[in-house]
C-alpha positions in Angstrom: -4.0 11.6 34.4 -6.2 9.0 32.6 -4.8 5.6 31.8 -8.0 4.0 30.5 -7.5 1.7 27.5 -3.7 1.3 28.2 -3.0 -2.3 29.0 -4.5 -4.0 26.0 -3.2 -5.9 22.9 -2.0 -2.7 21.3 0.2 -1.8 24.3 2.8 -4.4 23.4 2.9 -3.3 19.8 3.4 0.3 20.7 6.2 -0.2 23.3 9.1 -0.7 20.8 8.2 2.7 19.2 8.5 4.7 22.4 11.4 7.2 22.9 13.4 7.6 26.1 11.2 9.1 28.8 8.0 8.7 26.9 5.0 7.2 28.6 1.9 5.6 27.1 -1.4 7.2 28.3 -3.8 5.3 26.0 -3.8 2.6 23.4 -6.6 1.1 21.3 -7.7 -0.2 17.9 -10.5 0.7 15.5 -13.8 -1.2 16.1 -13.9 -4.2 13.8 -17.6 -4.2 13.1 -18.9 -2.6 9.9 -19.6 1.1 10.5 -21.4 2.9 7.7 -20.3 6.4 6.8 -22.2 9.2 5.1 -20.9 8.4 1.6 -22.1 4.8 2.0 -25.7 5.8 1.7 -24.9 7.0 -1.8 -22.2 4.5 -2.8 -24.2 1.3 -1.8 -27.3 2.0 -4.0 -25.0 3.0 -6.9 -23.0 -0.2 -6.4 -26.2 -2.3 -6.4 -27.3 -0.6 -9.6 -24.0 -1.1 -11.4 -23.7 -4.6 -10.1 -27.2 -5.4 -11.5 -26.4 -4.1 -14.9 -22.9 -5.6 -15.2 -24.0 -9.0 -13.8 -27.0 -9.2 -16.1 -24.6 -8.5 -19.1 -22.2 -11.0 -17.9 -24.9 -13.7 -17.5 -26.6 -13.0 -20.8 -23.5 -12.6 -22.9 -22.2 -15.5 -25.0 -18.6 -15.6 -23.8 -17.6 -18.5 -26.1 -18.7 -16.5 -29.2 -16.8 -13.5 -27.9 -13.7 -15.6 -27.4 -13.9 -17.1 -30.9 -14.3 -13.7 -32.5 -11.4 -12.3 -30.5 -13.5 -9.8 -28.4 -11.0 -10.0 -25.5 -11.1 -6.3 -24.7 -14.9 -6.2 -24.0 -14.5 -9.4 -22.0 -11.8 -7.9 -19.9 -13.6 -4.6 -19.5 -16.7 -6.4 -18.3 -14.7 -8.6 -15.9 -13.1 -5.5 -14.4 -16.5 -3.9 -13.8 -17.7 -7.1 -12.1 -14.7 -7.2 -9.7 -14.9 -3.5 -9.0 -18.7 -3.6 -8.4 -18.3 -6.5 -5.9 -15.5 -4.7 -4.1 -17.5 -1.5 -3.8 -20.5 -3.3 -2.5 -18.9 -5.6 0.1 -15.2 -6.3 -0.6 -14.0 -3.0 0.9 -15.7 -3.8 4.2 -13.8 -7.1 4.3 -10.5 -5.4 3.4 -11.0 -2.7 6.1 -11.8 -5.3 8.7 -8.5 -7.1 7.8 -6.6 -3.8 8.1 -8.3 -2.8 11.4 -7.0 -5.9 13.1 -3.5 -4.7 12.2 -3.9 -1.1 13.2 -3.0 0.3 16.6 -3.5 3.8 18.1 -1.6 5.4 21.0 -1.6 8.6 22.9 1.6 9.2 24.8 3.0 12.1 26.9 4.5 13.6 23.8 2.5 12.6 20.7 -0.3 10.7 18.9 0.6 7.6 17.0 -0.9 5.2 14.4 1.0 1.9 13.9 0.2 -0.5 11.0 1.5 -4.0 11.4 0.4 -5.6 8.1 2.9 -6.8 5.5 5.2 -4.0 6.6 5.5 -2.2 9.9 4.7 1.5 9.5 4.2 4.3 12.0 2.6 7.7 11.5 2.9 10.2 14.4 2.8 13.8 15.3 3.9 15.7 18.4 1.4 17.8 20.3 3.4 20.9 19.6 2.8 20.5 15.9 -1.0 19.9 16.1 -3.0 22.9 15.0 -6.4 21.4 15.9 -8.1 18.2 16.9 -11.6 17.4 15.7 -14.0 14.7 16.9 -17.1 13.0 15.3 -18.9 10.6 17.6 -22.0 8.4 17.4 -24.6 7.8 19.9 -22.9 4.5 21.1 -19.7 6.4 21.9 -17.7 5.1 18.9 -16.1 8.0 17.0 -13.3 9.2 14.9 -10.6 11.8 15.8 -8.8 13.8 13.1 -5.6 15.8 13.6 -4.8 18.9 11.7 -1.1 19.8 11.5 0.5 23.2 11.8 1.1 25.4 8.7 4.5 23.9 7.9 3.1 20.4 7.5 -0.2 21.1 5.6 0.9 20.7 2.0 1.7 17.0 2.3 -1.2 16.5 4.7 -3.8 17.7 2.2 -2.5 15.4 -0.4 -2.6 12.4 2.0 -6.2 13.3 2.9 -7.3 13.4 -0.7 -5.6 10.1 -1.4 -7.2 8.5 1.7 -10.7 9.4 0.4 -10.3 7.2 -2.7 -10.9 3.5 -3.3 -11.3 1.9 0.2 -13.2 4.8 1.8 -10.8 5.1 4.7 -7.0 4.9 4.8 -6.0 3.3 8.1 -2.4 4.4 7.6 -3.4 8.0 8.0 -2.9 9.9 11.3 -6.6 9.5 12.1 -8.1 7.5 15.0 -11.0 5.7 13.1 -13.9 4.1 14.9 -12.5 4.0 18.4 -14.5 3.2 21.6 -15.1 6.0 24.1 -13.9 8.5 21.6 -14.9 11.5 23.7 -12.6 10.4 26.5 -9.7 9.9 24.2 -10.4 13.3 22.6 -10.3 15.0 26.0 -7.1 13.3 26.9 -5.5 14.5 23.7 -6.7 18.0 24.2 -5.3 18.0 27.7 -1.9 16.9 26.5 -2.0 19.4 23.6 -2.8 22.3 25.9 0.0 21.2 28.3 2.4 21.2 25.4 1.4 24.7 24.2 1.8 26.0 27.8 5.3 24.6 28.0 6.2 26.2 24.6 5.0 29.6 25.9 7.0 29.3 29.0 10.1 28.5 27.1 9.7 31.4 24.8 
C-alpha cells in the first residue's frame, strides 16, 4: 500500500476530518506555480485586446468633464471593464495562488477529500463506493489533474457545480477535483486501487 506524499503540511489539516478507523494514504496540495490551461490560449489574447481598448479610452477620456456633466454611468461602466480586464489578464492567477495555499487534498482508505481552509473551513468528499469513474489529465512534468464522476444519484448537483466552476476564476478549488498535483499518475493509480477494492467489497456483501 502506497504512503507517498502522506506526511506533509496537509496531513495535520486533514487529521481532524477523519472518521473512526479511517487511515490516510496520501495528502497533497495543488502546485502553486502558474499553470496555463487550454482556455488561457484564447482568454489571454482576448484580455489583452480588451485591456488595450479600455485603457486607451480611460486614458484619453476627459474624466473631469464627464463628472461635471453627470456622466457617472459611463464612468462606472468603463471602470468595471478596466477592473475585469486586469483580473482576467493576471488577477485570477494571483487569486488562484492564494486559494491553492489553503487547499488540501487527501486519499484515505474510504474516500477522496478536498479541504479548503480560507475564511471558512469547508470539506468536499466522496466515498469510493459512490464514484462512477475517475479521469486523469497529466503533463510531461508529471503534474496533473484528477476528476471524479459520481454515481447516477449524485449527478444532478454535480453537473451544476461543474458548470459554476468553469466561470469567472477558471478553476474552482472547492470542487471535488485534485487540481495541479505532483505525481498525478501515482495518485490516480492509488485511487483506482482503492475504488476497485471498494467495488469488490460491495459485490461480496451483495
